[in-house]
PyMOL commands that place a pseudoatom at each C-alpha (Angstrom):
pseudoatom trace, name=CA, resn=MET, resi=1, chain=A, elem=C, hetatm=0, pos=[-17.390, -7.704, -12.481]
pseudoatom trace, name=CA, resn=SER, resi=2, chain=A, elem=C, hetatm=0, pos=[-16.960, -7.089, -8.755]
pseudoatom trace, name=CA, resn=TYR, resi=3, chain=A, elem=C, hetatm=0, pos=[-13.695, -5.984, -7.133]
pseudoatom trace, name=CA, resn=LYS, resi=4, chain=A, elem=C, hetatm=0, pos=[-12.783, -6.102, -3.468]
pseudoatom trace, name=CA, resn=LEU, resi=5, chain=A, elem=C, hetatm=0, pos=[-11.374, -2.730, -2.423]
pseudoatom trace, name=CA, resn=VAL, resi=6, chain=A, elem=C, hetatm=0, pos=[-9.043, -2.330, 0.551]
pseudoatom trace, name=CA, resn=HIS, resi=7, chain=A, elem=C, hetatm=0, pos=[-8.795, 0.981, 2.398]
pseudoatom trace, name=CA, resn=VAL, resi=8, chain=A, elem=C, hetatm=0, pos=[-5.145, 2.141, 2.619]
pseudoatom trace, name=CA, resn=GLY, resi=9, chain=A, elem=C, hetatm=0, pos=[-5.717, 5.433, 4.376]
pseudoatom trace, name=CA, resn=PHE, resi=10, chain=A, elem=C, hetatm=0, pos=[-7.302, 8.868, 4.001]
pseudoatom trace, name=CA, resn=GLY, resi=11, chain=A, elem=C, hetatm=0, pos=[-10.107, 7.664, 1.750]
pseudoatom trace, name=CA, resn=ASN, resi=12, chain=A, elem=C, hetatm=0, pos=[-7.804, 5.882, -0.691]
pseudoatom trace, name=CA, resn=MET, resi=13, chain=A, elem=C, hetatm=0, pos=[-8.569, 2.344, -1.848]
pseudoatom trace, name=CA, resn=VAL, resi=14, chain=A, elem=C, hetatm=0, pos=[-6.704, -0.300, -3.840]
pseudoatom trace, name=CA, resn=VAL, resi=15, chain=A, elem=C, hetatm=0, pos=[-8.047, -3.361, -5.633]
pseudoatom trace, name=CA, resn=ALA, resi=16, chain=A, elem=C, hetatm=0, pos=[-7.154, -6.339, -3.414]
pseudoatom trace, name=CA, resn=GLU, resi=17, chain=A, elem=C, hetatm=0, pos=[-6.438, -8.692, -6.312]
pseudoatom trace, name=CA, resn=ARG, resi=18, chain=A, elem=C, hetatm=0, pos=[-3.757, -6.339, -7.688]
pseudoatom trace, name=CA, resn=VAL, resi=19, chain=A, elem=C, hetatm=0, pos=[-1.655, -6.197, -4.491]
pseudoatom trace, name=CA, resn=VAL, resi=20, chain=A, elem=C, hetatm=0, pos=[1.445, -8.392, -4.632]
pseudoatom trace, name=CA, resn=SER, resi=21, chain=A, elem=C, hetatm=0, pos=[2.847, -7.597, -1.172]
pseudoatom trace, name=CA, resn=ILE, resi=22, chain=A, elem=C, hetatm=0, pos=[2.515, -5.341, 1.856]
pseudoatom trace, name=CA, resn=ILE, resi=23, chain=A, elem=C, hetatm=0, pos=[5.869, -4.575, 3.467]
pseudoatom trace, name=CA, resn=SER, resi=24, chain=A, elem=C, hetatm=0, pos=[7.465, -2.403, 6.117]
pseudoatom trace, name=CA, resn=PRO, resi=25, chain=A, elem=C, hetatm=0, pos=[9.605, 0.502, 4.812]
pseudoatom trace, name=CA, resn=ASP, resi=26, chain=A, elem=C, hetatm=0, pos=[12.466, 0.026, 7.295]
pseudoatom trace, name=CA, resn=SER, resi=27, chain=A, elem=C, hetatm=0, pos=[15.181, -1.745, 5.293]
pseudoatom trace, name=CA, resn=ALA, resi=28, chain=A, elem=C, hetatm=0, pos=[17.647, -0.244, 2.829]
pseudoatom trace, name=CA, resn=PRO, resi=29, chain=A, elem=C, hetatm=0, pos=[16.517, -2.411, -0.146]
pseudoatom trace, name=CA, resn=ILE, resi=30, chain=A, elem=C, hetatm=0, pos=[12.940, -1.197, 0.338]
pseudoatom trace, name=CA, resn=ARG, resi=31, chain=A, elem=C, hetatm=0, pos=[14.122, 2.426, 0.420]
pseudoatom trace, name=CA, resn=ARG, resi=32, chain=A, elem=C, hetatm=0, pos=[15.970, 1.820, -2.859]
pseudoatom trace, name=CA, resn=LEU, resi=33, chain=A, elem=C, hetatm=0, pos=[12.821, 0.271, -4.342]
pseudoatom trace, name=CA, resn=LYS, resi=34, chain=A, elem=C, hetatm=0, pos=[10.882, 3.379, -3.315]
pseudoatom trace, name=CA, resn=ASP, resi=35, chain=A, elem=C, hetatm=0, pos=[13.501, 5.701, -4.842]
pseudoatom trace, name=CA, resn=GLU, resi=36, chain=A, elem=C, hetatm=0, pos=[13.564, 3.732, -8.100]
pseudoatom trace, name=CA, resn=ALA, resi=37, chain=A, elem=C, hetatm=0, pos=[9.761, 3.848, -8.327]
pseudoatom trace, name=CA, resn=ARG, resi=38, chain=A, elem=C, hetatm=0, pos=[9.868, 7.626, -7.813]
pseudoatom trace, name=CA, resn=GLU, resi=39, chain=A, elem=C, hetatm=0, pos=[12.416, 8.010, -10.637]
pseudoatom trace, name=CA, resn=VAL, resi=40, chain=A, elem=C, hetatm=0, pos=[10.280, 6.140, -13.177]
pseudoatom trace, name=CA, resn=GLY, resi=41, chain=A, elem=C, hetatm=0, pos=[6.976, 7.715, -12.081]
pseudoatom trace, name=CA, resn=LEU, resi=42, chain=A, elem=C, hetatm=0, pos=[5.442, 4.635, -10.455]
pseudoatom trace, name=CA, resn=LEU, resi=43, chain=A, elem=C, hetatm=0, pos=[5.347, 5.916, -6.856]
pseudoatom trace, name=CA, resn=VAL, resi=44, chain=A, elem=C, hetatm=0, pos=[1.952, 6.777, -5.331]
pseudoatom trace, name=CA, resn=ASP, resi=45, chain=A, elem=C, hetatm=0, pos=[2.103, 8.546, -1.967]
pseudoatom trace, name=CA, resn=VAL, resi=46, chain=A, elem=C, hetatm=0, pos=[-1.173, 8.373, -0.009]
pseudoatom trace, name=CA, resn=THR, resi=47, chain=A, elem=C, hetatm=0, pos=[0.329, 9.296, 3.383]
pseudoatom trace, name=CA, resn=GLN, resi=48, chain=A, elem=C, hetatm=0, pos=[-0.984, 12.899, 3.364]
pseudoatom trace, name=CA, resn=GLY, resi=49, chain=A, elem=C, hetatm=0, pos=[2.394, 14.052, 4.736]
pseudoatom trace, name=CA, resn=ARG, resi=50, chain=A, elem=C, hetatm=0, pos=[2.534, 11.537, 7.566]
pseudoatom trace, name=CA, resn=LYS, resi=51, chain=A, elem=C, hetatm=0, pos=[5.207, 8.927, 8.229]
pseudoatom trace, name=CA, resn=THR, resi=52, chain=A, elem=C, hetatm=0, pos=[5.229, 5.968, 5.819]
pseudoatom trace, name=CA, resn=ARG, resi=53, chain=A, elem=C, hetatm=0, pos=[4.366, 2.831, 7.793]
pseudoatom trace, name=CA, resn=ALA, resi=54, chain=A, elem=C, hetatm=0, pos=[3.583, 0.401, 4.962]
pseudoatom trace, name=CA, resn=ILE, resi=55, chain=A, elem=C, hetatm=0, pos=[4.519, -0.014, 1.321]
pseudoatom trace, name=CA, resn=LEU, resi=56, chain=A, elem=C, hetatm=0, pos=[2.236, -1.864, -1.077]
pseudoatom trace, name=CA, resn=ILE, resi=57, chain=A, elem=C, hetatm=0, pos=[3.718, -3.412, -4.206]
pseudoatom trace, name=CA, resn=MET, resi=58, chain=A, elem=C, hetatm=0, pos=[1.195, -3.752, -7.014]
pseudoatom trace, name=CA, resn=ASP, resi=59, chain=A, elem=C, hetatm=0, pos=[1.209, -6.128, -9.999]
pseudoatom trace, name=CA, resn=SER, resi=60, chain=A, elem=C, hetatm=0, pos=[1.517, -3.082, -12.286]
pseudoatom trace, name=CA, resn=ARG, resi=61, chain=A, elem=C, hetatm=0, pos=[4.913, -2.274, -10.654]
pseudoatom trace, name=CA, resn=HIS, resi=62, chain=A, elem=C, hetatm=0, pos=[3.377, 0.710, -8.837]
pseudoatom trace, name=CA, resn=VAL, resi=63, chain=A, elem=C, hetatm=0, pos=[4.637, 1.298, -5.299]
pseudoatom trace, name=CA, resn=ILE, resi=64, chain=A, elem=C, hetatm=0, pos=[2.082, 2.773, -2.885]
pseudoatom trace, name=CA, resn=LEU, resi=65, chain=A, elem=C, hetatm=0, pos=[3.135, 4.473, 0.356]
pseudoatom trace, name=CA, resn=SER, resi=66, chain=A, elem=C, hetatm=0, pos=[0.618, 4.295, 3.208]
pseudoatom trace, name=CA, resn=ALA, resi=67, chain=A, elem=C, hetatm=0, pos=[0.545, 5.807, 6.696]
pseudoatom trace, name=CA, resn=ILE, resi=68, chain=A, elem=C, hetatm=0, pos=[-1.283, 2.748, 8.070]
pseudoatom trace, name=CA, resn=GLN, resi=69, chain=A, elem=C, hetatm=0, pos=[0.528, -0.170, 9.734]
pseudoatom trace, name=CA, resn=PRO, resi=70, chain=A, elem=C, hetatm=0, pos=[1.042, -3.265, 7.530]
pseudoatom trace, name=CA, resn=GLU, resi=71, chain=A, elem=C, hetatm=0, pos=[-0.797, -5.391, 10.114]
pseudoatom trace, name=CA, resn=THR, resi=72, chain=A, elem=C, hetatm=0, pos=[-3.857, -3.154, 9.900]
pseudoatom trace, name=CA, resn=ILE, resi=73, chain=A, elem=C, hetatm=0, pos=[-3.942, -3.293, 6.099]
pseudoatom trace, name=CA, resn=THR, resi=74, chain=A, elem=C, hetatm=0, pos=[-3.507, -7.078, 6.224]
pseudoatom trace, name=CA, resn=ALA, resi=75, chain=A, elem=C, hetatm=0, pos=[-6.427, -7.362, 8.651]
pseudoatom trace, name=CA, resn=ARG, resi=76, chain=A, elem=C, hetatm=0, pos=[-8.578, -5.311, 6.275]
pseudoatom trace, name=CA, resn=PHE, resi=77, chain=A, elem=C, hetatm=0, pos=[-7.437, -7.558, 3.447]
pseudoatom trace, name=CA, resn=GLU, resi=78, chain=A, elem=C, hetatm=0, pos=[-8.608, -10.623, 5.327]
pseudoatom trace, name=CA, resn=GLY, resi=79, chain=A, elem=C, hetatm=0, pos=[-11.976, -9.033, 6.038]
pseudoatom trace, name=CA, resn=GLU, resi=80, chain=A, elem=C, hetatm=0, pos=[-11.587, -8.387, 9.770]
pseudoatom trace, name=CA, resn=GLY, resi=81, chain=A, elem=C, hetatm=0, pos=[-13.536, -5.398, 10.956]
pseudoatom trace, name=CA, resn=GLU, resi=82, chain=A, elem=C, hetatm=0, pos=[-15.563, -5.142, 7.757]
pseudoatom trace, name=CA, resn=ARG, resi=83, chain=A, elem=C, hetatm=0, pos=[-18.734, -3.140, 8.029]
pseudoatom trace, name=CA, resn=PRO, resi=84, chain=A, elem=C, hetatm=0, pos=[-21.990, -4.866, 7.015]
for i in range(1, 84): cmd.bond("trace and resi %d" % i, "trace and resi %d" % (i + 1))
show_as sticks, trace
zoom trace
């Protein structure tokens, strides 16, 4: 079985088929979602201490924080800039 992996920053990858949404962390409801995920142990921070620029919601209810812009992750999702 072959999975498409998407780079979300600093050598971290996620399985493309498991991503439900890629959102910006700017609104209050998204901050609450992040805090709730932290409380129940479902928050994964891959920012390496940098500012969170995108939040990925997974089908497993995990919330992944990334330091890469949502537009950049979306472009990688769609295959733009893929290396041969």
